[in-house]
N, C-alpha and C positions, 0 to 999 in steps of 0.2 A: 753342608756338602751332600749332594744326592747320590745314592747308590741305586741304580735301576736293576730290577730283576724281572724275569718272567718265569712262568711255572716250570718246575721240575728241572731247572738248570742250576748247577752249583756255580757260585761266584767266589773267587779267591780274593779275600780282602788283604791278606798279607802272606807273603811267602819268604821263608828264611833263605838268605843267600850266604855263600861260602867263598872264602878266598882260595888261592891256588893250592894251599896246603890243607884244605879241607876244614879250616876253622870257621865257625859261624861269624858273620858280620852283623852284629847287633842281635837282639833277642825280641821275641814277640812280647809286647807290653801287656802282660797278663792283668796287671792292675787296671789299666785303661779299659780293656775289653771285658773285665769282670762285670761291668754294669750292663753289658749287652745280653739281656734276657728277653727272649721272644715273648710277646704278649700272648696269653692263652685265654680261651673262653670255654665255657661248658657247651658241648654240642647237645643235640636233641636227646642223646642217650645218657647225658650227665657226665660224660668223660671230658677231661681237659684236652683241648685241641689247640696246638700252636699255629699262629698265623704264618710263621716262617720258622726256619731252623738255623741254628748256629752250631757249627762243629769247630771245636777248639783243639788244635793239635800243637805239638812242640814246635813245628816248623811253619805252620800256616793257620789262618782263620778262614773258614768257609761259610758262606751264606747259601741257603737253598730256599727258594720260594715253594709254597705249598698250594693249597686249593683256595686260599683267600686272595683277593686283590685289594690293595689299599696303600696307605701311607702311614708310617709310624717312625718314632725316634729309634735310632740305633744307639747313639750316644746322645743323651739329652742336650739340646742346644748346640750340638756340634755336627753330628751326622744323622741322616735319616734314610730309611729304605723305602723305595717306591716299587711295589709289585704291580706290574702292568698286566692287562688282560691279553697277553700274547702267548702264542704257542709256536713251537718250531717244528715244521714238517720234516725237516731232516732228522731230528731226534726220533720222531715216530717211525720214519721209514727205515732208518739205519740202525740205531741203537736198540730199539725194542725188537726189531726183526731178528737180531743176532744175539739176544740176551734173554735169560729167564729171570733176571733180577728185577726187583720192584722199584729201583731208583736209577736215575741217570746221572752219572758223575762227569761233569765237565773236565775234572782234573785227569780223568783217564783217557781223554780224547787225544788223538794224534794232532800234530800241527795242521795237517790237511783238513781234519775234521773241525778244528777250531775255525778255520777260514770258512768252511761251509756253514757253520753255525752263525757266523756274523753276517752272512749275505741277507740282504733285505728280502729277496724273493723266497727265502725259506721261512721267514717269520710272518705269521698271520695273526690278526687281531680278532678276538672274540667279540661279537656284537652283543654285549651283555644288556644293552638298552633294549634291543629287539626281543631278547629272551624275557626280560621283565614285562615288556608290553604284551607279549603273547600270553604269558602266565597270568597276568592280572586282568586280561580281557574277559576271563571267565569268573563270574561271581563266586562260584564255589572255591576256586583256587585263590582268588583275591583274599578270601577270609584267612588263608593260611600264610599270607605273605608278611606277617609281622616279624620283626627282628631279623630281617635279611641284612641289615647294615648295623654295625656297632660303632658308635661315635664316642670318643673319649673327650668330653667337653671340659673336664677338669684339668687336662694336661696342657702344657705349653703348645701354642699353635706353631705350625710349620709354614714357612714362606715358600710357595711353589709358583711355577708358571701356570697360567690358566688352562693351557692345553693338557696339563697333568691332572686336572681336577676331575676325578671320577665321581666324587660324592654328590656335588650339586645336581648334575644331570640325573643321577639315580634317584635322588629325593624328589626332584621335579616330576619324573615319570610316575613314581609311586603315588604322589599326591594327586596328579591328574586322573590316574586310574581309580583311586578311591573316590574322587569327586564325581567321576562318571557313574559309579555305583550309587552314590547318594542322589544324583540328579535323576537317574533312572527310576529309583524308588520314590522320589519326591522329597523335597526339602522338609526338614523337621519343623513342625508347628509347636509353639509353646507360648505361655504367657510371658510378656516382657513389658517393662515400664516405658511409658512415653511421657515426656515433659513438653507441655504446650501452653502457649498464652492464648486462652480461649476468650471469645467475645460474647458478653451477655449470658454466660452460663458457667456452671461449675461441674467438674467431673473428677472423680477420685478425691484426692486431698489437695488442699491449697499449700503451696510452698511459700511460707510467710516471708522469708528473707528475699527470695526472688520476686515475690509480689511487691514488696516495698521498693526494691531496687528498679524493677522493670516498669512498674505501673503507678504506684502511689507517688513516688518522687517525680514522675513525669506527667502527673495529672491525667492518667489514663484510667478513669474510674469505672469504665465499662469492661475493662479487661481483667481477667483473673488467671494467674500463673498456676497451673495445676499439674499434678502427676497422677497418672492412672494406668491401669493394666490393659493390654490388648492381647488377644489370642491370634497369632499369625506366624508368618515365616521370617519377619524382619527382627529376629532375635539375635542375641550376642553370638551364638555359635555360627549362624549363617553369615553374620557380619565379619567374623574372624576369617571364615573360609573365603569370603569375597576379597578380603585384604591380601591373604596369601595368594589367591588366584591372580590378583593384579601384579604381585611380585613375579610370579611364575611366567605370566604372559610377556612381561617386560624382558625377563631373562631369555626366554625362547626367541623373542624377536631380535635380540642383539647377539645371540650366541648359537645360531642354528647349527654351526659346524661341530659343536660339541655333542650332538645327538646321533652321530654315527649313521647318517643317512635315513633317519626315521622322522624327518621334519614333516613330511606329508601326514603321517599318522598323528603326530602331535597337533598339527593345525586342525585336523578333523576333530580331535578331542576338545580342543579349545573352543571351536565353533559350536560343538554340541553342548558344552557346559555354559557358555557365556549368557544365553538368554535367560536362564534360570536365576541369575544373580543381578539382572538389570534393575529389579525393583527393591533390592536389598540395600539398606543404608550403609554408611561408613562406620567402622568401629572407632570409638573414642579412646579406649585404653585397653591394653592387653591384660591388666590385672583381673578383669572379670573372668578370665579363663580358669583361674584357680578354684572357682566355686561351681564349675560345671558338674551336673549330675547326669551321668550317661544313661540313656534309655536303652535297655536290651534290644528293643525293636530296631533301633538305629545304631547297630554295632559299628558301622563304618565311620561314624562320627568320632569315636574314641581314637582310632588309628589315624584318621585324617587330621584331627587337631594336634596329635602328637607329631606327625610328620610336618604339618604346617608350622608348628613351633620351631622345629629344627631349621626349616627354611628361613624363617624370619631371623632366627639367631645367627644363621649363616651369613646373612646380609646386614647384620647389625641393625635391623629394623629400619633400614634406610633404602628406599626403593631406587634411589639414584645409583647405588652400588651395583645394581643388576646390569647397568650399561657400561661398566668399566672394562677396559681391555688392558690390564696390567697385572703384575704378580699379586697373588692374593694370600691371605693367611687362612690356613685350614687346621682344624683339630685332627689329631690322629684318628683314622677310621679304617674299618675293614668290611668288605662286602663278602658274604658267605656264598661263594659260587657253587659248592656242592648242593646246598639247599635250593638255590635258584634253579639249578639243572633238574633237581628232583621235581620241583613244582612245574617246570617247563614240560617235562615228560608227562606228568599227571594231567596237565591241560590238554596235551595232544591226544592222550588216551581217551579222555572224556569226549573230545570233539569227534574222534573217529568212531566211538561206540555209543553215540546218541545220548550222552550224559547218563548212562545207565549206572547209577550209584549202587544199585542192588548187586551188581556184578563187580564193580570197581570200588574197592574200599580202601580209602587212604588212611595211613597211620593207624592200622589195626593194632591195638595194644594188648599185651598179655605179659604178666609176670615181670614188669619193668622193661619189656622189650617193645619196640614200636616198629612194625614192618612198614616199609615205604608204601607198597601197594599190594593188596591181596585181591586176587582175581577169583571170584566164585562163579564158576560157569561149568558145572558138571565135570566131564572128562577133561575139559580145557582149563580147569582150575590150576592156579600156579601162584607162587610167591615171587614178586618182582622187587628187586633192589636196584635203585638208580645210583650208579657210581660215576662221579665226574673224574674218571681216570682214563687216560688215553692208552694205557698199556694193553687194554683188551683188544685193540686193533689187531695185534699180532702176538699177544702174550696173555698172561693172566696173573691175578694176585690171590695166592692161596688163602690168605687170611679172610678175604672177602667171601670166598667160596665156603669156608668153614662157617662163617657167620650166617649166610643165607641158608645153608643146609641145616644149621641148628634151628632156625625158625620152623623148618618143615617137620621137625621132631616134636614140636610143642603140641600137647593134647588139645589145648584150646583152639589152635589153628585147625587141627584135624576135625574137631567138633564143628567149628564154623563152616567148614567145607563139606560137612555131612559124610566124612570118610569113616567107614566102620570096618573095612578090611585092612590088610597089612601093606597095601600098595604105597609106594613113595610118591610124594607130591613133587611136581615139576618145579624147578627153581630157574629163575631168569635174571640175569644181570644185564641191565640196559646201560650202555656206555656212549659217550659222544664220539662222533666222527666229524672229519673236517672237509667233507665233500661239498659243503655249502650249497646243497640243493634243497628245494622246497619239499617239505614233508607232505606227501599225499595221504589224506585220511585213510585211504584203502589199505595202505601198508601197515597201519597201526590198529586195524581191526583185530580182535582177539583171534579169529580164525586164521587170518593172514600171518600173524606173529607166530602162531604154533607151527605153521608150514615153513616159515623162512628162518626161524631162529637156529643158531648153530650150536651144536653140543660141544662143550669144552672137553678137550682131550684129557683122558685120564679120570674123568668123573662121570657118574651115572645120573642122568636126569638133571644135570646142571648145564644151563645153556646161556648164550650171550646174544645180544641183539643191539646193533648200532643205530643210533638216532642222530641225524645231522644237526649240528648247532649252527646258528647264523654267524657268518663271518663278515668282516669289513671288505667291501669290494675295492681293490686298489688298481 
């Protein structure tokens, strides 16, 4: 049984009912729900982060989606939860505008508000595929895009409708963007073994068993079956990438509607990549991948081979499954939307500011802390924290402000920014907006941000700035 959620809305799984005398009719099965423990991961700061939340009360059980999207078991082999990449405009416009709290409780809504929440026109879907395409279009940002998705291959698979599959399109886009980086740099060359039945010559070593079988027993005495090494691009790694590329193109061709309106960009990617693999041979067996030695100069290969392995495993190494239009089996998975938004913002800042990495420093680390983005630009220096939280549209989250203000007090940060006096460093929280407009590079120039950012009420030199995220056009 599927339970669908979308971000920051509570879903009541069970509510206690009472008879006319006020006596409870049945009880919440605490033993059954005791197994409902949200999966947690370590975030980039080493803290446990739940993919969704479960609140257990005497009269009800509530689910609340958080900042991850994905699918996971709620009760193994019985119920699963599907967190969709959807947001509700009504929640943002009404609940946040009239509340200073940091969470939205559906249980507190009036019947009229319940009806508004259910209306299709109030629900918008985040185009997370476009966010990933934009983020990974920049080589600097693409290097930071590892571990955006967590897949639990060891868990029981979940049977879902294909339109609910967020994992496969995400992996496909990741793989294509990594492949684009590889093709742009040039395919890796290395020594690889070639087996060939040579005529009137010997090269490398003779394979005795094959020589007897192919030539001696067939009276081909001028032929010699040899194995020798060649230096070139037709190696095992490139053959593997070509095999995955064939799976990916078949999937895109048969399921374009799953890519949320980004088909044209994907077609351009495929056409850009295809010529580089036309002269690469076919891979005979995947077991060769276990012995790859990754070259630091070709860092993209390591991640591309990992994602490629996920894709092949996803289709059971059977290319015909890429054309199927029927329910599929998926392992539990979660996509880290806060990190994706952070990388999306980083890419937009780089594009707007001529890729000046001397001014825009990503993940500046100090004393176990990692700042999202540190801007080193004289008087316009600031600390930027990207928060995938819609509350900032009309409210704020005090914990986030304490966090970013704490970064500004670090001596290493002040030293990096060449601050020797007692002045405070500007802090900026960048949050998503749902206006679905194209981001003009001019608006994200450092000078423009300093002029348009809005100071948070009640705080000194702590500001906010909204960046629109792509939405699905309905």
